[in-house]
N, C-alpha and C positions, 0 to 999 in steps of 0.2 A: 504493500499499500505506499502510495506517495500522493501527498495533498499539499496544497498552498492555501493559506488563508491570509485575507487582506484586512488587517486591523488599523490601518492608518494610510494616508495620502491615497485615499480613493474618494473622488468627487472634490479634492482639495489638493493643495501643495504640501501642506505641513502633516506632521505626525506619522512619518514612514514607519510602519512596523508590518513585516512580512514573516508569517510563521510557516516554516517548512516542517513537514512531519514525514518521516519514513517509519512504518510499522509502530514501534512505540517511543522512537526518538523524536525530538524536537529540538529545532534550532530558531532563532529570531535573527532576521536580517534587518538591521537598523531599529533603533528604538527611540523615535522622535517625540518632540513635543509638539501638540497642536498650538497653532498661533494664528492671530486674526481676529475676527470678531467674538462675542461672547458665546455664541453658539459652538464654535470651534474649541475656544478656551475651555469650557466646561468638561470636554470630553477628557481633559487631563486630570479630572476629579473622579470620573466614573469608574466603577469595578472593570478590572481587565476580563476579556474572554477567555483567558488561559491563565494557567498557574505558572508563575515565574519559577516556582521550585522544580518544575517539570523540564525546564529547558536544560540542553547539554551545552550550549553556547549562545553567544551574541556575535554576530559578525557586523562590522560598522563599514559603510561605504565611504564616508568622510566626517568631518568634524562638526558641521553646522548643527546648530540647536534643534532644528526641525528633523535631524537624523539622529541626534545623540542625547536630546534634552530630557527625556524621559527615563533614562539609564538609572540615574540614583533612586528614583521612586522604585523601579524594578528591584534594585537592591534592597531597598527598605523592605519589599514585600517578599524577599527570601531568595532572590536569584544570588547564587555565590559561585558560579562556575566562570570560565574565562571569557574575556571579550576581546575579540580579535579585530586588528585594523593594521593599516600599515604604520611603520614606526613614527612618522612625521604626524599622522593623525592622532596616534596616542599622546604624543607630546603635546600637542595643540590642545587635546582633551583635559590634560593635567591643568590647563591654564583655564580652558573655557569653563568646564564644571564648577571649579571653584569660585570663578568670577561670577557665574551665573547664580550660584547659591548665595553670594554676598549681595548681589543685586536684588534678590528676591527677598532676602530678610531685611534689608534696607528699606525697600519699598513697602514691605508689610509693616514695619515699624512706623514709617512715614505716614502710611494710611491710618494707622490705629492712632498715631498722635494727633493728626489733623481730622480724625473722625469722619473719613471720606470714602470708607469702605461699607458695601452693603453686606459684608461678612462680619460677624462679632465674634472673635477678633478676625482680622486679615491674617492668612497664614501664607508662608512660602510653599511651593510645591514640593521643594525638597531642601534639606539644610546642608549646611558646610560638611557636618559629619557624614551625610549620605554621600556627597560628593567625594570626599576622602575614602570611604569605604569602596567606592566604585573604581576608583583610579587604581586601587590594589589589585583589581582584576585584569587589567590591561596586558595585553600580549601583542608585540608588533612583528609583522611578517612583511617581507620586502614584496615588491611585485613580481609576479610570474613564478612564485615559489608555492609548489603544492603543499598543502598541510590536511593532515587526516584527524578529524575530530573523533570519528568512531568507523565501524565497519560500513555505517550506513551514509556517512557523510564526509567529503573531501572537498577543499575548495583552494582557489588562488585569487589574488588580487590583479587586476589590469588597470593601467594608469587611464583615468578618465578626464584629464585636465582639470578645468573648474578651479580648485584650489590646491595648495600644496598638500600632498599625500592622498588626494581624493582618487578613488578607484571604482570600477565596476568589479562584481564579484562573480565568478563562474563556480557553480557548486555541481558536483557529481553525486546522485543519489543512487544508493543500492539497496533494494529491499529484499535480496536474496534470490529474486527471480529475474530481474532486469535492471540494467543501468540507464538512467536518464540525466542529462545535464540541463541546468538551467542558469541563465546570465541574468543578473540584476544589473540594470544600467547604472545605478547610482545618479548623480547629477553630471551629466555631460558637459564639458566646457566648449566654449567657442574655439574656433581655430584661429591661429595667428595672433594671440593676444599676449600683452606683456606679463611677465614674471612666470607662467606655466606652460608647460609642453602641450602639444596638441594631444587629443586623446588617442590611445594605441587602437590599432585594428582589433575588433571584437572577435572573439573566437567562435567557431561554430557550436551552436547549442540547439537542444531539443526544443526549449521554451525559452522566452526572453521577458523579463519585466522592465517595461521601457518608460522612462519619465515623459512628461508632455507638458512642461512649465510653460513652453512658448509654442504648444500646438497650434497649426494653422497661422502661425504669425513669423514674420521675417524681418531680422533686424536691418534697419538701413544700411545701405552700402557707405558708411561713413568710416573715415579714418579716425580712431578714437583720439590719438594724438593731435589731429587738426581740430576736432570737435573741442577738446579740451583747451588747446591753445587759444581759440578763438575766444573762448568763455573767460580765460584768465586774463587775455589783453584787455577786455571790457573792465573786469572787476578791477584791475590795476587803474587804468585810465580813469574810471569813475570813483575810485577810491571806496569800493564795497566791501562788505564782509560776505565771503562766500561760506555758507555753511553746508557741510555734507555728511548727511548721515550715511554710516558706511558699516558693513560687516568688519568686526576687528580683525578677523582672519582672512587674508587674500585681497578684499576690496581697499582696505585702508593702505596696504603695501602698495598696491598697484596705482592708486592715485598719486602717492607721495612719490613713488618711482618715477612716474610719467613728468610730474612737476619738476622734479629734479633734473631730468633729461632735457626738458624744454629750456630751463635755465642755463644748464651746461651748454647747450648749443646755441644760447644767445637769443633765442625765439622770444623769450620774455625776460624782464629784469627781475632781479631776486624779490620774492614775496616771502612774507612771514607765514609759516604753517605750524598750527598747533593742533596736536593730536591729543585729544581729550578722552583717553579710553586707555585705563590701565592694562586691561587684556591685550590690547594693540600693541602697547610697548613691550610687554613680556613675549608676545607671540612671534614678534619680529626676530628674535633672537634664535628662534627655531629654524629660520631659513638658512642660518649659517651653518646648521649642523647637517642639512642636507643637501648639498650642491648637485647631486645627481637628480634631485626630484624638481628643480625650477630651472627656469632658462635665464637667470640673472647673471650678468657680468660679476666675477668674484670680486672685482676691485671695490664694488660698492657694498661688500659684506665682509669687510675686515676691519680691524681697529677697535675703537671703543663702541658701546652698544648702540649710540645712535648714529654710527658712521653710515649706516644703510640710508639715513634720511638726509644726511648732509646738514651743513651750518644752519640753513634757514629754518630748521624744524625746532620746535619746542616741545617736549613731552610733558604732559600733566598726569602726575600719577596720584597726587593728593587732592582732595575735595577743596581744601583752600585754594590752591592753585587753579583748580577748575573754575571757582567762582570769580576769580579775578579776571577772566575772559569776559565776564560781564561788561566790563569797562573799555573793551579792545575796540580800538578804532581801525577803519580800513585804510588802505587796502591789506586785507589778511584772508587766510583760509582757516577755518575750525573745521576739524574732522571729529566725529564722535559716535558713538554706538548707542542703541542698536540701529541696523540699517533699515529694518521695516517700521521704526518708530513705535516699537512695543514696548519700550523700557529703557533704562539706563541713563547715562548722563545727558544725552541727546535731548530728553524731555525738557530738562531745565533750560537748555539753550533755545529749544522751541519757544518756551514761555518768555524768554528774554528778547529773542531776535525776531520772532514772526510778525510782531506789530510794526517793525521798524520797516519802512520802504527802501532803506539803503542796505537792506539784507538780500542776498540771492540764496535761496534755497535750492540746492541741486540734488535731484533723485537719481540715483545711479544703479540701483538694482531692482529686481523683482519686488513688487508689493503685494501680498497676498490680499484677497478679496476680503472687505471688512476691517483691514488695517488702517490705522491713522493715516499711514504712508499712502495707501492706495486713494483714500478719501481726499487727501491733499492733491495727489496727483490728477484726480478727477475734477479738480476745481473748487472743492468744499472751501470756502473763505470763513466759516465761523466753526470753531472745533472747541473740544474741551481737552485741557492738559490737567491731570489731576483734579478734574471737576472745576477747574477755573476757565471760564469763557476766554477765548483768545480769537481776536478778528486779525485776519491775515492781510497785512499790507506789503508784506516781502514779495520779491518776485520770485516764482516757481518755474524752475526749468527742469528737463528731464535729460540726462546724457546716456543716450540708448547704446552708443558705442562701447561703453564700460560694462555692459552686462557680462557676467560669468558663466550663463546659461547658453548652450547652442540653441538656435532657432529651430524651426520645423524642417527646413531644408538641411541643416547641418545634422540633425538626428538622422535624417533619412540617409543622408551621405555616409555617415558613420555606419549605420546598419547594412547599407547596400556592399560594404565589404565583406559582409557575411555571404559565402556563396552558396551554402546549403540552406534552403528554406526552412524556416523553424515551424514547428508543429502548430504553435500558437504564440502570438505575442499579447500579453497582458499589458494595457495602457495605464499608468497610474501617475501620481505626483503631478496633478494638474486641475485646475478648475474643470467642471464638467465639459462645458464647451470646447475648451482646449483639448481634453482627451478625445472628444468626438471628432473633431477636426483632424487630429493626428491619425486616428483610426481611418478616417475616409481616405486622407492622403495615402496610407500605407496600402489600403485596399486598391486604390486607383493606380498607384504608381507600380506596386510589386505584387499585387494579388495576395497579400499576406492575410492570414486569418487572425482576426483581432478580437479581444475581448476586453471591455471596459469593466472592471470589478465595482460592485458596490461595497461600502464599508461593511465588515463583518462577513462577506461572502467567501466560500471556499470552493475549490476546484480539485477534483482527481487529476494526477499527472500521468 
């Protein structure tokens, strides 16, 4: 018996959790947090459809919170086996989970202090202790190295681009009667972008679980350096504050690297860059340890801890230093997490900067439906931040060239390299309309058999 169940990232981009069962053995691929509107977030508090104690392992495609953020709660509920990832993903996870726990604890304390929570009291999804216990279970495995969990499961990681250490995962299942292989795409990165290598050619597999973040959409044919260069020239000329919400891992480093290159090439004059994300500061050092996992010139990754950023960058680790940015005058760049405006220090910058017409808010990544970032992207002018009403006078722009996700054409190109037609492709990790669009494209272009799973739906393999 071989079966797959979809307990997240079905009809939505977040909360990735795929349960594989072979006979009486079970493993989980990704263990993400649901993000976005309240109807999604409450799922993080609902009972699981499986017992964590029954799992033989968890395999992670990459470190982003929508793929890893539920792990500490899984551990709290009794999971105590190994968590497999690439070595850089594991090192990023050490930083990310502790930071996420601190943010949740601080925000719960803030909401309780201000009495602005509908819950009495507000609680973090998981604690720092939960995060520490989770990190103890981590085990790093490099790309293309087969690892056996049991006689039922063996797997390997394949480079997926996207961010440092991100992978697709191929798993071979053996129920004693036959072997079948299944490939989980993870988040597939764009081709020819700064910092990360192109996704590797995917291996032939009987089944494929494929993301559809940008299903049916195509990134504009724009050079991300040119797009960013044009924006920065205007920011400098008009002496504006450029506020960029960005993932602490991947996107922050990409933005600063590009600004540094533009300054070094003489395309723009020096501009002060402020990174207000303790996690981003710590995560950047991980790039130094894994030169084989990225495409950065090593001369930018030597010397002192902030040498990756250059002299124009100021790193803000402490809250007091972060608050000083409220008085900052342009031209300057402030980069802060979280990227989808779901929490973190960026929320305080929104309160301070969005009413100011001399601020430009640049949205550089995917914004899940219902998130504050998506609502602002869609043109909403009156928002609530910690229940405080904010009217947006700031300019809002979108830098589509900086997306870390492959678009529909790039996903198709990635999969077209698989010569053997899979038995079935499960389309996940996308809003329903995006998954439908991708399935239709696959059927039209390649005549592939596609399935769009519902949440909690299971399939025999």
